[in-house]
N, C-alpha and C positions, 0 to 999 in steps of 0.2 A: 104685782111687783115688777118694776122695770129691770130689764137685763143689763148687766154690766160687762163691758169688754174686759177680758182677762189680761190683755196686753197693756192697755193704757188707762184702764179704770173709768172710761167715760160711759155714759148711759146710752144704750142701744135701744131705739124704739122697737116695740114688737110689731110684727106685721100681721094684719088680720088674715084669716083664712080666705083663700081665693074661692069665690063662687061665681057662677055665671060665665060669660064668654071671657076668653083670655085677652087681657089688655096688652097691647104691644105687638100684635100680629100673631099669625099662626105658628104653631110649634114645629110642624113638619111640612114637607113639600106636599103631601097628600091633602093637608088641610088648606093649603094655599090654592092648589089646583086639583080639586077632587075628581075631575073628569079628564079624559084624554081628548086630544084635538080631533076635530072633524073637518072634512073638506069645506063645509059651510063656514066654519069659524076661520079657516085659513084664508078663504076668498074675501072675507070681510076685514082682514087686517089692513090697516092704513099705515103708511110710512110716517115717521116722526122726525124731528130735527136730529136726533141721535139714534144709533142702532139700538134695538132692544130684542130680548129673547122671549119666545113663547114656548114653554115646555110642553112636551108630550108625556113621556114616562120613560123610566129606566135610562136616563141620560140623554135621550133624544130631544132636541129642541129645534125650533125654527128661528133663525136670525133674520130680523126684518131690518133692511138697510134703508137709509134716508132716500136712496134712489128708487126705492120700491121693490128691489129684488128680494126674494125670499130664499134663504140658504139653509139647507139641512145640516146640522152639526150633531155629533155624538160626543158627549163628555164622559171620560172614564179616568180611573186612577190606576197606576201601576206603581207598586211599592211606595204608596203615599204621594206620588207626583201626579198632579192633574194634567191630562192631555186632552186634546180635541181632534176629532177626525171629521173631515168634510165629506158629506155623502152626496152632494149634488144640489141642484137648484130646482125649486118648485116652479112650475108644474112638470118640468122634464122628468123629475123623480117624484112620483106620486107619494102620498102618505103611506100607502101599503108597501111600496118599494123601499121607502126610507126605513120603515120598521123592520123589513126583512134584512136590509143592509146592516142595521143596528144589531139585530140578532146574530148575524154572521160575524160581525166584528166582536161582539161579546164572547162568542164561542172561541175566537182566536186569542182573546186576551185572557 
């Protein structure tokens, strides 16, 4: 039996139960990026026409600029307002150092 909208009385098609992989992309950040960054992955990054982000975890990501520079950023929220903190440039700030700086910043926030 078709469903009927209680507001305007038009028929609403029923949706079949979802099985298999999710259509429309991953539900969570962990599904999209199941592993953390490695130095090998970072060295393999290539610049594109527009800047893009490569996430690590817990708000840390690497911003890849069209010029080829790799910039560490930490994204966090305070009272629902998103903010970003610059942690340095790769390779001057290594992956391990960026994670340590992120942890220090999380402790302060």
